[in-house]
FIFITOR-687804 format. One record per residue: y, z, x of N, C-alpha, C, O in turn; residue in three letters. Coordinates in steps of 0.001 Angstrom, whole numbers, plus 524288, in hexadecimal, padded with zeros to 5 digits. Example, Ala and Ser with C-alpha at 12.3 -4.5 7.8 and 13.67 -1.06 7.14 Angstrom:
! FIFITOR-687804
ATOM     n_v     n_w     n_u    ca_v    ca_w    ca_u     c_v     c_w     c_u     o_v     o_w     o_u   residu
ATOM   7E9C6   81E78   83386   7EE6C   81E78   8300C   7F31C   81E78   83390   7F309   82111   8379C      Ala
ATOM   7F736   81BA8   83232   7FBDC   81BE4   83566   8001E   81EBE   83264   80472   81F67   83461      Ser
This chain:
! FIFITOR-687804
ATOM     n_v     n_w     n_u    ca_v    ca_w    ca_u     c_v     c_w     c_u     o_v     o_w     o_u   residu
ATOM   27171   147A0   DE92B   272AA   14AC1   DED91   26DAA   14D8B   DEF5B   26B0E   15011   DEC34      Met
ATOM   26C52   14D1C   DF466   26798   14F86   DF672   268B9   15521   DF7E2   26CE1   15674   DF9E7      Ala
ATOM   264D7   15868   DF6C3   26567   15DD2   DF828   261BF   15F00   DFCB8   25D80   15CC3   DFD05      Thr
ATOM   26340   16250   E001E   2600B   16393   E04C7   25C2B   167CC   E0356   25D98   16C04   E0186      Tyr
ATOM   2571F   16686   E0435   252F9   16A75   E0358   25035   16B16   E08A4   24EA7   1672D   E0AF6      Thr
ATOM   24F97   16FB2   E0A86   24CF1   1707B   E0F94   2473B   16F02   E0F26   244F9   16F4D   E0AE9      Pro
ATOM   244E7   16D76   E135F   23F4C   16C52   E133B   23C1D   1713F   E1242   23DFE   17593   E132D      Pro
ATOM   23743   1709C   E1063   23425   17538   E0F91   23311   1780F   E1497   2334C   175A9   E18C0      Pro
ATOM   231EF   17CE6   E146A   2312D   18022   E191E   22B70   17FB0   E1AC5   227DD   180A0   E17B1      Tyr
ATOM   22AB2   17E41   E1FA0   22581   17E24   E21E6   2254B   18213   E265E   227FB   18167   E2A4C      Phe
ATOM   22220   1862F   E25CE   22216   18A12   E29FD   22013   187B7   E2F18   21C87   18478   E2F0C      Pro
ATOM   22246   1894E   E335E   220E9   18738   E3888   21C0F   189F1   E3AC8   21999   187D4   E3E55      Gln
ATOM   21AB0   18E5F   E38E4   21601   19122   E3ADB   21203   19159   E3685   2134D   190DF   E31EA      Ser
ATOM   20D1E   19214   E3810   208FD   19235   E342A   20980   19743   E30F9   20B99   19B28   E32DC      Ser
ATOM   2079A   19723   E2C3F   207F4   19B98   E28CD   203EE   19F9B   E2A2B   204AC   1A43D   E291A      Leu
ATOM   1FF89   19DE9   E2C96   1FB89   1A194   E2E30   1FCE0   1A412   E335F   1FF43   1A191   E36B7      Ala
ATOM   1FB68   1A8E6   E3418   1FC8C   1AB58   E392F   1F961   1A89C   E3D6E   1F514   1A6B8   E3C65      Pro
ATOM   1FB7D   1A860   E4242   1F887   1A5E3   E467D   1F3A0   1A8E0   E47C7   1F36B   1ADAE   E47A0      Pro
ATOM   1EF82   1A5AD   E491F   1EA82   1A819   E4A86   1EAC2   1AA09   E502C   1EC6A   1A727   E53A5      Asp
ATOM   1E92A   1AECA   E5116   1E969   1B109   E5631   1E56A   1AEC7   E59EE   1E643   1AEBE   E5EAA      Lys
ATOM   1E119   1ACE9   E57DF   1DCD9   1AACC   E5B15   1DD01   1A4E6   E5B70   1D91E   1A28F   E5D07      Asn
ATOM   1E145   1A262   E5A0E   1E182   19CC8   E59F0   1E098   19A68   E5F63   1DD96   196B1   E5FEB      Arg
ATOM   1E322   19C80   E635B   1E29E   19A60   E68A7   1DD31   19B56   E6AC7   1DB15   19804   E6D8A      Tyr
ATOM   1DAD9   19FD7   E698E   1D599   1A113   E6B44   1D1B2   19D50   E68C2   1CE20   19B6E   E6B5F      Thr
ATOM   1D25B   19C37   E63C3   1CED7   19878   E611C   1CF7F   1930C   E636F   1CBAA   19039   E641F      Lys
ATOM   1D44E   19191   E64A6   1D53A   18C6D   E66F0   1D296   18C04   E6C48   1D038   18806   E6D89      Phe
ATOM   1D302   19027   E6F6A   1D082   1900E   E748C   1CA88   18FA9   E73EF   1C7FC   18CE2   E76EB      Lys
ATOM   1C857   19261   E7026   1C2A5   1920D   E6F42   1C102   18C7A   E6DA4   1BD05   18A74   E6F69      Leu
ATOM   1C425   18A1C   E6A4D   1C2E0   184D3   E6891   1C31C   180EC   E6D1A   1BFBC   17D89   E6D9F      Val
ATOM   1C72F   18175   E7065   1C7C6   17E02   E74F7   1C349   17EE3   E78C1   1C12F   17B1F   E7AE2      Val
ATOM   1C1BE   183DC   E79AA   1BD7E   1850B   E7D44   1B873   182DE   E7B50   1B55A   180C8   E7E58      Ala
ATOM   1B781   18354   E760D   1B2AA   18136   E73DC   1B28F   17B31   E744E   1AE71   178EB   E7550      Ala
ATOM   1B704   178AD   E7390   1B751   172EF   E73E9   1B633   1713E   E7988   1B35E   16D75   E7A6B      Ala
ATOM   1B870   17410   E7D56   1B778   172A8   E82D5   1B1BD   1739B   E8435   1AF68   1706F   E86F8      Ile
ATOM   1AF74   177D2   E8261   1A9F9   178F4   E837A   1A672   174B5   E8116   1A2B0   172EB   E837F      Leu
ATOM   1A7CB   1732E   E7C49   1A4B8   16F06   E79CA   1A525   169D7   E7CC7   1A14B   16704   E7D57      Leu
ATOM   1A9CA   168A4   E7EA9   1AAA8   163F2   E81B3   1A7B6   16414   E86C3   1A568   16029   E8854      Leu
ATOM   1A7BA   16896   E8969   1A4CC   16921   E8E48   19ED1   168B3   E8D59   19C0A   16664   E9086      Leu
ATOM   19CF9   16AD3   E8932   1973A   16A6F   E87FF   195E1   164B6   E86C7   191C1   162C6   E8850      Leu
ATOM   19961   16215   E8406   19865   15C8F   E82DA   19865   1593C   E87C6   19505   155E1   E8878      Leu
ATOM   19C28   15A2A   E8B28   19C5B   15736   E9025   197B6   15885   E937F   1958E   15513   E9612      Leu
ATOM   19619   15D6D   E938B   1917D   15EFB   E9684   18C90   15C4C   E9470   1894C   15A8A   E977F      Gly
ATOM   18C04   15BFB   E8F4A   18784   1594A   E8CF8   1877A   15387   E8E41   1835B   15147   E8F46      Gly
ATOM   18C11   1511F   E8E35   18C3B   14B7F   E8FB1   18AD8   14AEB   E956D   18803   1474E   E96DC      Val
ATOM   18CC2   14E5C   E98B1   18B79   14E17   E9E54   1859C   14ECA   E9F62   1835F   14C03   EA29B      Gly
ATOM   18328   1527C   E9CAD   17D8A   15349   E9D42   17A99   14E77   E9B47   176CA   14CC1   E9DAB      Val
ATOM   17C64   14C55   E96F0   179CD   147A7   E94DC   17A2D   14304   E989D   17666   14020   E9953      Gly
ATOM   17EA7   1425C   E9AF2   17F5C   13E10   E9ECD   17BBD   13F2F   EA389   17931   13BA7   EA593      Ile
ATOM   17B96   14422   EA531   17843   14573   EA9CF   17287   14428   EA882   16FE5   141C0   EABBB      Trp
ATOM   1708F   145A2   EA407   16B14   14475   EA2B1   16A41   13E8F   EA222   16625   13C84   EA390      Tyr
ATOM   16E2B   13BDD   EA00F   16D96   13615   E9FAE   16D56   13376   EA4FC   16A34   12FE7   EA5CB      Leu
ATOM   1708E   1352B   EA88B   170A5   132F3   EADD4   16B66   1343C   EB0AB   1690C   130DC   EB329      Val
ATOM   169B9   1391B   EB036   164CF   13A85   EB2C1   16019   13792   EB042   15C4C   13643   EB2E6      Thr
ATOM   16084   1369E   EAB2E   15C56   133B2   EA883   15C5D   12E09   EAA84   15838   12BDA   EAB9A      Tyr
ATOM   160D8   12BBB   EAB00   16108   12654   EACE3   15FA0   125DC   EB28C   15D7E   121DE   EB42B      Trp
ATOM   160C3   129DE   EB5A9   15F92   1296C   EBB3A   159D0   12AD4   EBC6D   1580F   12A15   EC0D7      Ser
ATOM   156F8   12CC7   EB8AF   1517D   12E19   EB96C   14E68   1290C   EB985   14ED0   125FE   EB5D5      Asn
ATOM   14B4C   12801   EBDA1   1488E   122F4   EBDFC   14487   12232   EB9B7   14327   11DB9   EB89F      Pro
ATOM   14292   12639   EB743   13EA1   12565   EB32B   1410B   1236F   EAE37   13E34   121BD   EAAB8      Thr
ATOM   1464C   12392   EADB5   148E6   121B5   EA907   14C14   11CC5   EAA11   14F0A   11B1D   EA6AA      His
ATOM   14B95   11A7B   EAE74   14E8E   115A7   EAF65   14B4C   110E4   EADCA   14696   11148   EACE6      Ser
ATOM   14DE0   10C7C   EAD73   14B3A   107B8   EABB5   14787   105B1   EB000   14419   10287   EAED7      Ser
ATOM   14821   1076E   EB4EB   14494   10587   EB906   13F33   107CF   EB89F   13B8B   105C0   EBAF8      Arg
ATOM   13E91   10C20   EB5A3   13951   10E6A   EB50B   1362B   10BB1   EB0EC   1318D   10CDC   EB043      Ser
ATOM   1389C   107F1   EAE01   135B6   104FB   EAA1E   13261   100F4   EAD00   1346B   0FE2B   EB059      Ile
ATOM   12D69   10092   EABD4   12A1C   0FC95   EAE86   12C54   0F6F4   EADB5   12E6B   0F5A8   EA993      Pro
ATOM   12BC9   0F3DD   EB1AD   12DB7   0EE84   EB160   12AED   0EB7F   EAD1A   12D3D   0E7EF   EAAD7      Val
ATOM   1260E   0ECC7   EABE9   12333   0EA02   EA7F8   125C7   0EAC1   EA2B4   12534   0E76F   E9F46      Ser
ATOM   1289A   0EF02   EA1F5   12B48   0EFEF   E9D1A   13056   0ECF3   E9D06   131EA   0EAFB   E98EE      Val
ATOM   132FF   0EC8D   EA195   137EF   0E9E9   EA1CA   13753   0E403   EA1E6   13A89   0E155   E9F86      Met
ATOM   1337F   0E1DD   EA470   13299   0DC46   EA480   12CC2   0DB3D   EA3F1   129C6   0DC3B   EA795      Ser
ATOM   12B21   0D94C   E9F84   12582   0D8AD   E9E94   122E1   0D4E8   EA266   11E4A   0D5AF   EA39E      Pro
ATOM   12586   0D0E5   EA457   1230B   0CD40   EA7EA   12182   0CFCD   EAD2A   11D6F   0CE8C   EAF63      Gly
ATOM   124C7   0D355   EAF12   12394   0D603   EB3F2   11F5E   0D9EE   EB329   11C77   0DB08   EB6D5      Phe
ATOM   11ED7   0DC2C   EAE79   11AF9   0E02F   EAD89   11564   0DE3C   EAD8C   111BA   0E149   EAE34      Gly
ATOM   114BD   0D934   EACD3   10F5A   0D731   EACD6   10CDE   0D797   EB23E   10819   0D803   EB2A9      Arg
ATOM   10FFF   0D776   EB65A   10DE5   0D7EA   EBB88   10BF6   0DD7B   EBC7E   10873   0DE4C   EBFAD      Ile
ATOM   10E35   0E148   EB9CA   10C86   0E6A0   EBA47   10F8E   0E9C1   EBE4D   10E07   0EE1E   EBFA3      Gly
ATOM   113D7   0E792   EC040   116F2   0EA6E   EC423   11ABC   0EE08   EC158   11CDF   0ECCB   EBD37      Arg
ATOM   11B77   0F285   EC3C3   11F51   0F647   EC1ED   123A8   0F6A9   EC602   122A3   0F5C3   ECA9F      Met
ATOM   12868   0F7F4   EC47A   12C83   0F899   EC864   12B70   0FD57   ECBBE   128DA   10105   ECA09      Pro
ATOM   12D66   0FD43   ED079   12C79   101D2   ED3D3   12F27   106AA   ED188   13316   1062F   ECECF      Pro
ATOM   12D17   10B34   ED297   12FBF   10FEC   ED092   13548   11063   ED2C1   13674   10E6D   ED6FC      Pro
ATOM   13890   112F3   ECFDC   13E00   11357   ED180   13E5D   11688   ED684   13BE3   11A9F   ED707      Arg
ATOM   1416D   114A7   EDA22   14203   1175F   EDF36   13E47   11532   EE348   13ECF   1166E   EE7E6      Gly
ATOM   13A8A   11203   EE1B7   136D0   10FDC   EE56B   136FB   109EA   EE554   132E7   1075E   EE573      Gln
ATOM   13B8C   107C1   EE520   13C2C   10219   EE509   13ACA   0FFCE   EEA47   13B39   1026E   EEE48      Leu
ATOM   13917   0FAD0   EEA4E   137C2   0F83C   EEF2B   13C9C   0F7A5   EF289   140D0   0F661   EF093      Asp
ATOM   13C06   0F891   EF79E   1406E   0F83F   EFB17   13FBF   0F3DC   EFEF4   14324   0F2FE   F023F      Arg
């Protein structure tokens, strides 16, 4: 014959008193996370900006490399490509 035994008692509230500054701490953590995310996105944006300006600078493009370096047969003649922006029209 089975006897009924009630389940053990589990309190529904925590045994420690609630922290009065819990919500304030949570807001500070969320604000710090948002600030860190904004700084990270700003750094990525600045990095992309410098990369685009670096690539768009004519002194760093592949057209500023002398043709003699790109194709040795053409370099024997001694011709260099025209400067960027001054192409033959």
